[in-house]
Structure formats: structure tokens, C-alpha cells
N, C-alpha and C positions, 0 to 999 in steps of 0.2 A: 869564211869569204863575204865579201862584201860588195854588192852588185849597185850600179848605179845606171841612172838613166839621164843623159846628158846632151846639150845642144853644142854642135861643133860644125861651123861654117852653114849655119842655117838648117843644120837637120840633125834631128833627134834619134840618139844611138845608144845601145846599152853597153856598159863597160862592166871590167872586173876594176875594182880600187884598189891601187896599189900604192897610197899614201901623198905621193905629190904626182901622182899621173894616174891616167885610166888605160886599160887595154879595151880598143877598139872589139868587142867580141866578133861581130861579123865579119869584120877587116880580117882579123887574125883566122878564122875559118877560111876566109878565101886565099889567103897568104899559102896556107896549109893545105890547100886544096881537100877540105874536109866538108863532108855533107852536113846538113843539121840547120836549125833556124836559131840564130841568137841573135835576131834582130831587134828584139825589144825586151824587156825584164819580163813583160807578161807573158811573151814567148817562151822566156827560160822557165818561168813558173809552172805553165801548162806543159812542158817536157819533162818538168820533173826529174827521176834522177838522172836519166840518160844524159839530160842538159846539164846536169853539173858534173857529171864525169866528163862530157867533153870540155869543160871548162876548167876542170882540174889538167885535163892534158895540155891545154894551151898554156896553163899557168908553167906546167914543166919546162915549157918550150919559150918562154920569154925571151931569152937572148937572139932569139931567131927573129923576132918578132917586132923589132925596132919601128918599122913602118907601121904600126897598128897602134903606138902607144901614143897618149896624148897628153902633153903637160897640162897640171891643172890650170894654171893661169891661160889658157887657150880655150878652155870649154865652161860651160855654165851648168853647174849639178841643177837638176829638177828634180822633182817627187820621185820616188822610185817607178811607181807606177801613174804618171802622169794624167793619164784619161781612165779611170776605171769602168769597166763594162757597166756596173752596178752603183747605186747608191751604196756609201760606206755604213756599214752597219756599227752602232755605237751601243755602248751600255753606261748607263745612269747610275749613281747611286751606289758604286761598287766598292769604296772604302769608308770604313765605320765612321772615320775622324769627320770626311768630308760631310757624311749624313747628317751627323751632330753638329757641325758648324750652319750647316744649311736651316736645319730646323730651328737653332737658337737665333739665326738672325731673323727669322719669321716670328718668333716669340712663341713657337709651339714646341711640345713633346718629342723627344725624336723616337721612329718610328722607323725598326728596319724593315726593308724589302723581303717580301717573302719569294719572292723570285726576280731573275735579273731584270732590269726594266731597260727592255730594247726601244731603239729610234733611229733613224737613219741622217745622212748628212748628203746632200746632193753633190753629184759629181764635179758640178763646178767649183766646189770649196775648195779644192786639191789643189796645194801650191806646193812650191819647193823651198830647199833653203835659200835662206838670202832674199826670198821673195817680200814684195812689200804689202801688207795687210792695211788695205784701206779702211778709214773711219770716217764714213759718210754721215754728218750731224744731221741730216734731213731724215736719216733712216733709223738710228740709234745713237744713242750718249752713254751707253753703258756696256762698252764690249770689255768682255773678261776673257782669261786664260784658263787652259787647262791642260797640263802634262799629263799624256796617257801612252802606255804601251800599245802598240799598234802592231796587228798578226795579220800575215796573208796566208790565205788559204792555198794550198798546194793540190791536194787530191780531192777533189768535190763528193760530194754526198749528202744523204739525209738520213734523218735518225741514225745520227753517228752516237754509239756508246762514249761514255767516259774515259774507258779505258781504252779507246782507240783513237781518242782525239787528237794526241800530237804526231798519230799516222797521218793526220791531214791538215798538218802545218806545213808550208814551205820555208817560213821565216820570219824576222821581227824588224820593226823600225821605229821611231819616234814620232810621235804625234803631237800636235798642241790644238786641241778643241777649243778654239776661240768662238765665244759664244756671244751674241748679243742680249743680255738679261731682259732688258725692258719689252724686246719683242716675245724672249720666251714667256713672260708673265703677262703680257697683253694678249696671245692667242690663246693661252690657258694650254700650250702642250710644245713642245720642243722644235718641231721640225724646222719653223719659220726662222725662231732666234738662233738654230745652229747651221741654217744652209745659206747665208750669205754668201757671196763669191768670193773665194780666195780665203776664206777662213778657216781651211784645212791644214796647214804647213806638216807635210811629211817629209822625211829623210833623216839624216843626208844621204842614206844607203840602207838599204836590205839584206841582212845578214840571215844567212840560211840557219834552218832547227840547230842541223849538228855542229856546226861551227859556236853556236851561241851555248848550249848548255841547258841546264835547269834554269827556264825564265822567272821562276818563284824566287830567287838570289837576287833578281837584278834592281838597283835604288833608281829611282826616279827623282829630278829634282828640274825646279825652275826658277830662274831671275828676271825681275824687269829692271832694267837700268844696273845691272849689278848686285841687287839688293834679294837675298833668299827669298821666295814666297812659298814653294811647295818641297817637301823631300819625304818619299815613302818608300816602302820596299813593296816588291809585286806581290810578296806573301801576304801581304796585308789584305790584300784582296778580300769582300764578303764571299763573293763567286770566283772560283779559280778559275784558270783557264780550260779544263776540261768539261767543268760545267757548263761554262757558257755556251762552247762548241756543242755539247748534247742537247742544251735548253734550245739554243737558236736551230739547229739544223732538225729539230722534232717537227714532221710535216713539212720541212720547208727546204730545198735542195741548195747547197751552196756550192758555187761554182770555183774553180782552179781561178786566183787572181782577185777572189771576194777580200776585200779589207775589212777588219773587226777592231775598233779601239775600244779598249777595255774598263775603261773608267778611269777619274781623277781623284787624287787623294786631296786632303783638307790643304788650306793655303790661298784658294781663289778669293779675288777681288771683292767679290760681293760680300762676302761674309765677313769682311774687314771693319772695324771700329774706328771711324768712320769708312764705308766702302770706297774702296778704290780701283778705280775703273781707268783702261789703257787709254793712252792719249797719243794725239801725233807727236812721233820724236822716240816714242818710247823703244828700247830695244828687249826684245824679249827672247829669252835662250832657254829651251826646253833640253835636258840631256837625260841619258838613259847609261848606267855604265857598261860597257862591253859590248855598247851599239855605238853612239855618238853623239852629237851636239847638234841642235838644231836651232839657229838663231834667223829672226825675222824682226823687222821693223816695222811699225803702225805710220801709216800715214795719213795725212790730212786728204778732201776732197779735191 
């Protein structure tokens, strides 16, 4: 099941993606005179299993719901959760080859993290598929890309045990953690360099946990202007998803709708020789198999 947020005739709606069109879920509910709140993807996430069951019922009745079906060319896809309630949780240095390339670029010996390295990106970083990512030379000259698997928390909780972690995952989407490397270094921490507006493309849709299957078997990749830059499997993470959820939630309550991006593999621009940063006109495409493709273009000021 692929859930989308989209803009249609000036309104932001939640939909079920059908390949060449989206089913406007709240409108479909009204047509069938059913109760429930499917007005946004966040409402669906918070609604949990009953909301998914309601969507499955609507999917079975598609022939009777023509009035709620929106052709793809008439709508604009947004990030699945366009306005997160809280900062996005992020994980740094979670793929071995990425850790190695980072230390090699600085001329230091590799040191593996002993625990997940958490940070956040501000809510205004989130943008959707096809959105422009602005490169302002007055702010940064070293904009970089990072393909990542993003997960969305379904059932909130605190002190979640690793063996119960997947019970708290609603679904998955593609993320590109675009980073201003010079700001990251200048401020000697990650938040500022990671939190410029519109530097977290997410999408194109949110795939529910049961539809996706085992996320460890997923392959991530990224290309810039058609040139392959990154490729890895989620199984190569240093800290797997259950460990991340358990350690993030230790003493910290996770809420339904929270977004967690899980780290990037090797192949980032700053570690290339010489470094290759993004520039206006670049088209960046991040992919994760069984989820989808997320494409964004870098623009100037």
C-alpha cells in the first residue's frame, strides 16, 4: 500500500497511489458514507491498523469511486508527511564504508561509533518529490547528498525493546539528507549544516510495513545527473533498525508520525577526490527498491 500526500486544486489531501492516479481517501469515505479520518497521511498513521483496514476496504470498491480518483497529471505530490510535528530524527555514520570514507577524507584512522549517533533536522527541511533544493552561495558552497531509508513511527512508545521495535514502525519512504558540509564543519556539530530549508526531500510515498516486508533486504542508490554515486543494502547498517529504535526511545518517548532517517552509505561528494559538491542544475535521484524513486533539482538563489 502506497500512501501519498498531494496538492489538488489548492488543497492538501491524502491518497492511495494507484500508479497513474491517486484515490482521494477522505472524499472516498464521504462517497461511501463511512466514518473515519483519512484526511492526511499523519491522521492515517495515527489511526493505525483500523485506518489501514478502512483503506483496504475502499481499495476493494475502486470501481464505485471514480469521483474520488485524481489523475497524476492534475496533482502535485508532496512529502508523505509534509509538516512533521517534531524535528526529524537522524542517524550519522551508520554504514561502515561511509565511516571509512569520512575518516580517509580527513586523513585520520577509522574509528567505528560505539553507539548510534543521533541528531535532528528541523521540520522546515522537509520537501517533496520534484521540489527544488535551493543552493544559496551566501550561505553554503558545499552542498552534498545522502540517500537514506526513512521510517515513520506508527505506535508511539518509550523504552522500546529491540524485539518489539518493528511493532512501532508504520512504514517506510525514501530520504535525501542534503547537507551543507562547510556549515557542518564551521559550527562543529551537525544541526545547522543539516537544517537549511528544503534540504530533506522525502517520498514519493509511504509504504506500509506489512506491504514492504523485511527492510534489511532493501537496496539504496543515488545518482547525480545520471552518474551513479551511492549503492548499498540496508543490511550493511552498523546499527540495525531494532537497535536504532530501542536506543533512540530509551528514556525518550516516540510519537506516532515521528520520522527517523537511518544513515547513508559510502559515495558522498565530500569524500571524493577531489570533492564534488552539488551545483545549480544538478538532478539528484535517490532510489530504494520496493519503495520508489525520489528526484530533486538543485537551483540557484
